[in-house]
Each structure stands twice: as C-alpha cells, then as structure tokens.
N, C-alpha and C positions, 0 to 999 in steps of 0.2 A: 504494500500500500504506500503511495506517495504520502508525504506529510500534509500536503495541501491539495488533495485531489479535486475538491470542489472548485478551487481557484483555477486550476488547469482546465476543468470542464467549462467554466465560464468563458475561457479564452478559446474554446472550440477544439480542445485536445482530443486526439484519438489515442486510446490507451493500449498497452501491451504488457508483457511480463519479461523480466530479466531476473534470474536467480531467485525465483519465487516471490518477487516483489512487483507490484503494479508500477509501471513507469509510463511516461509520455512517449509514444512513438513519434508523433508529429502533430503539428497544428494545421496541416494542409500545405501542399506544395513544398515538400521538404527540399527539393532541388533548388528552388528559388531561395529558401532560407539559407541553404548551404553557401550560396554566392554572397548573400548579405553578410554572413559571418566572416567570410574571407575579406570583406571590404570594411567591416566595422567591428561589432562585438555581439556575441550571442549569450543567452542565459538559459541554463539547463538545471533542473533539479536532479542531483546525482543519487544513485542507489548504492548505498554502502551498508555493510554490517559494521557496527562500532563496538569495540572492546576496550574496556578500561582495566589497566593493570596498576595496582597500588601495592604499597608495602615497602619495607626497607630494602628488600632484595629484588625489586622489580626490574632494575636495569640488568643485573646479572642473569636473572631467569630468562628474560626475553632474548638477551644477547646470546645465550647458549642454545636457543632454538632456531634463530633465523640466520640467513646467509650473509647479512651485512652487519656492520658495527651499529649498535643501538646508540643514538645520540646521548651524550653525557649531559651533565647539568649546564655546561656552557655552550651546548649545541642545541639544535631544534628538531630537525626531522631527517628522515631517510626513507628510501625505498628498499624493500627486502623481500625475501622469499622463504617459505617453509618447504623443505624438500623431503621426498620419501626415501626409503633405504636404498633405492637404486639411483638416486640423484635427480629424479624427476620432480617437477614443480607441483606441489600440493596446493599451496595458497600464496597469493601475493599480498603484501601489506605495505601501507604507508604508516610509519611509526613516528609519532611526535612526542617530544618531551615537554609536558605541561607542568613541570615543577614537581609536585607531590605525586603525580601519576603519569603514566604513559597512555596516550590515546592511539589506538590501532584501527585503521580503516581497511576493511577487507571486502572481498566479494560477498554480497549479502547471503548467498546460500551456504557460505563456509563459516559464518560467524558462530552460530550456536554450537556446532560440532567442535570447533576449535576451542571454545571456552570449556566445554565438557572434557575434551582430551587433555588440555593443559592443566585443568583443575585436578584431575586424577593423578597427575605426575608431581604435584607439589607435596613435598614431605616435610622437612624441617625448615624450609625457607619461609621467610616472612613475605608472602605474596598473596594478594587477593585478586582474583580474575573474575570479571563480571560482564555480562552482555548489557550494552547501553544503546542499542540501535534506536529505540523509541525515544531517547532523550534528545536527539539532535536532528537538525536538518542541514543539508549540505547543498550549496548552489555553485555551479561552475560558470565562470565567465571566460570566454575564448574569443580571440580575434585580435587584429593588429591595433585596435583601440582599447583593449582590455585594461591596460595600465591607466589610461586616461579615464576610463569608466570608474575604476576603483577610486582614483583620486577625487572624482566628482561627488562621491557619496560617503566616503570614509572620513570620520571625524576622530581626532585624537591621535592619529598615527599616519605615517607615510606608507605607501605601498612597499611591501617587502621586495628586496632586490634579488636575493639568491634563491634558487630553487630549493624547495623543502623548508624554507624559512617562513616564519609567520609573525604577524603583529596583531595586537588586540586594540580595538577601538569601538566606535559606535556607528550605526547607520540609523538615522532618525533617533529614536529613544532606546533602541535595542542594542545590546552588547553583541559583538561579533568577533570572530577570529578570522583573519584573512591569510591564506597560505599561497605562496607562489608555487605552482605545480610544475610538473615535468613536461608540459607542452605537447601532450599526446596528439592534439589536433594540428600541430605544426604552427601554432600561433601563440602569442602571449596568452598565458592562462593562469587563472586564480581560482581558488575555492573559498567560499564564504561559509563559515560554520557558525550556527547559532542554536539556541535552545529551540526545541520543537514548538514550544508555546509562542515563540516569536517569529516563526517561519513565515506566516502570511504577511506580516508587516515588513520583514526584511525583503521578501520576494517583491513586494510592491515597490519598495524603495529602489531595488536593483532594476526593476522593469521601467519605472516611470520617472525617477528622479535623476538629475544630472544628465550625463550623456545617454542617448537612447540605446537600448539593448533589445535585440530581437529574440523572443522566446523560441526555443527549439527543443526537439525531442531526440530520442536515442537513434532514430534512423539517420538523422543528419549527423549526430555525434559519430556514428560508426563510419559514415562515408568520409567525414573529415579525417578521422584517424587512419583510414585506408590510404587516402591521398598522401598523408604524412608519413606513411611507412611504419606505423606503430603497431606492433603485435599486441593483442588483447588476451585477457585471461581465458575467456571461454573458447576462443578459436585457435590460438597459437600456444599460450603458455602452459595450460593445464596438462600435466603428464609429460612435458618435454624437458630435456636436460637444458639448463640455462644457456650454456655456451653454444648450443645449436642455434639459438636465437640471437647470439651476440650480446646478451644482457650483462655486460660487464659492470654497469652502474649498480647492479643488485648484488654483486659479489665482492667481498673483501678477501683477496687471495692470501693475505697473511693470516687472517683469522681462520680460514677454512669454512666449510659449509656444514651446518649442524642439523641433525634431526633428533629431537628429544635431547638426550645428553650424549649422543654418539656422534663422533666426527665421521662424516661421509667423504671419502676421497675419490668417489667415482663420479664426479661431476664434470670431468673433462676440462678442469681449469688448468691443466698442464698439457701443453701440446694442442693440436688443432682438433676440433670435433669431427665426427664422421659425416655430418650433414650441416646445412646452412639455410638461412632464410633469404629469399631473393624476391625481387619484384618482377612481374611479368606484365607486358602489354599485349593484348590479344587483338587479332584482326576480327572485324565484324561486330555484331551487336549481341551475340549469344554470351550469356554469363554462366561460367561453370559453377557447379555446386562445390561446397567444401568436400574434400576428399577426391576430387577429380584427378585422374592420373596425368602426370607430365612425362613426355617422351622426348628422348634425343634419338631421332631416327626410330628404330624399332625397340630401343632399350627404354624400359621404364626407369626414370631417374628421380621421381619424387611425386608429390601430390599438392594440390592447391589447398590452402587453409581457409581463405575467404576471398571473395571477388565481388566486383560491382562496377557499374558505370560511373566514371568520374564526372561530376557535373561541370567542373571547370575544364578538364581536358577533352571531354566528350569522347572518351575512349573507354573500353573495358579494361580494367586493371585488376591484378590479383597479387596476393602474397602466396608464396609456395615454399615448402621445405624440400630441398633437393640434395643430391650427393655433393659433399663438400668439394670434391675434385672436379666437378663439372666445368668444362671449358667452353663448350658450345653456347652461343647466345641465341641461336635459332632453334626453337623447340616447338613442340605441339602439345595441346591440352585436349583431352577427350571431353567433348561436350555433346550430350545427347547421342552418343554412339559415333560421333564424327571427330576427326582430328583437326583442331583449329590451330593455325599458326600463331606462335607467341614469341615475343622477343624479351630476353632478359634486360631489365631496365634498372638503372641505378636508383636507389631510394634516397630521398623521398620522391614520389611521383610529382608532387607539387611542393615547392619551397615557399612557405609563408613567412611570417614575421619572426619565428623562432624555429629551431630544429627540435624534434622530439628527443627526449632522453632515451627512448627505446630504439632508436635507429640501430641496426645491427653493427657491432664493433668486434671484429675478429682479430685485430692486431694486439 
C-alpha cells in the first residue's frame, strides 16, 4: 500500500504492485512524463521496506552481515548487499547512520524476513532489530533540476553534496531528511524521508511549491533506469554474484563479503568474473522478454535481463548478462521465435545530468 494512495488516485494514478506493495504505475502517458523528467524534475513515491537497528553493538552487527563498510559515527550512508553462501545477492540495502540507530532501506518484500532472520542470530550482543516500514514515507526527486527543486522547498539546510549523505530540515511545517542518492535514473537524484503522518503535506509541498515537479510512477522510473544502464534488484541483482554486474561500489574488498558471521570468499572479487552485464540495441520494434537468449552466431552467449523502448532514443534497448570473454559486438536476440539483430552498446544508453553509481565497473 502506498502511504498516500488517495492522493495519487486524485491525480489520476493507475496502480500496480512491486514487492507486495501497491505502487503508482503511471498517471497516463508515461513516455511523455519520461521526457519531462529528462528536461526538468520528477516526483515519485518510493516503495521500500524500512528496518531500524538500535543498541550499542548495532554498527558491529550490521557490518558483519553486509558486503560494505557500515558508516561510522562521523559518516552517513552507504550502499551494501547481503549475500548467500554461494556469493549471490540476497538483499540490497541503503544503510544510514542516524546517530543512536541505523536506518536500513531494503526491497519491500525482503524486509520482514530479514528482520526475523537477523533477530534469530542475535545472542549476547546489544542489538535490537525492528520493522518500521509503516513509520515512514519516502519520495524520490530525479532530473537535471532536482538540486534546484530541493533548494526551493528545503528550509534549515542546504542540499547534500555527496552521494549517500543527508541533511535534516523542514518542508513547510514538516520535518524531513533529504538524502543525495546514487542517481539510478542517470540524473541528479534525492530522496525525501518523512514521518508517514506527514506524507501528504510533504508530497504536496514537493509537487506544488517552489520549482515545478512532474509526478511519475514506476513504469517511467524503470524506463529511466534502463536508459541509464542501472541494474535493479528484481531483474538483475537478485541471485547474481556482484562482480558479474560490476557492482564495485557495494563491495569493500579489504573487508570481504559476509553472510551471517561467515566470511564468503566466493564472490569473484579477485580476478575477473565469468560473465558480465552489457547493453544491447536491437533492430526493429519487437521487445524481448526477460530471459530471452542472446546468440553470437549459433552459440548461445547469454540472456536478456530486461528490455524496453527508449522514449528518448526511440530504439529498443536491453540489458543482458553475457560471457565475460565475448568479443563480438554483432549479436542476435531471440524474440518470438525469431533472431533479431542486436549491437553491443556502451552504457549508459543515455547520459543525463549524472552517471548512475551502478554502471558496471570491471577494472
């Protein structure tokens, strides 16, 4: 359930579901909204599961479970992963140090089971882990004018400069935390976090005060992220070894990658992976489904993870996981039983005001 579903309905929203939560798919004409965001700024209610970790040993506990260094008291945030015993991605997390507690933002369908699993593994440590999804609302601002938008409505603080850093202030009479994010849409990006009880007022301020913002839904969000070359949890990350996707920003190589209390050394963070994520541009208008086979001649070399028509490029583009040593740039993708020509394309497909932190990095 969105926090302000009735407000979205009043704006003509069409609803869908992601991770067991009701989300806004679009407000009509998502391709036109896509173009508006590339030229200005858009506003989306984000679907997260929220976990609060408190107690004297909170930093040590979470640090032992995730793949990146948890921010200490003089730091603010990071992006990290929880890995399974084979080194595959189980959960992605944004971890923020809020003083006496850590706030973790995870895919909504993963939050409850993660709280249960971690709580069972707390023994003598001073750690309290609880689900807090219903306590918060999160709104995303994306676009080349996102920084200007934040400055036009945020009181008591300047926009945060560094990714994963945050400031506290007010919008109208409501307290908010504003986070500079990892630019998954390929544009300047922020998240505005507030109490659920203040969500309607904060959303109204973001939508109508200061610089104009265009409301958008997850259909546009996903097309923006595809153009930006950003792998997402549901389609690329879940179950995949991080280095296959080039997710170096999520791994601290000196720390190692942890699952529970056990160090996992099988995450291919030494040497090159066996597969890699690439961009493909397809001929024609047919859009392949996730899992569509990719061929180099007669040899199967990978599969599409997701695809769509780029509203700006007016071409069908796709992300695909292929053999790491693949040298050919002229491939084919099987679409409805036919082989459609495809060209390996450098990511991002479209370069906006910022580069996504999830662009594959293999060096």
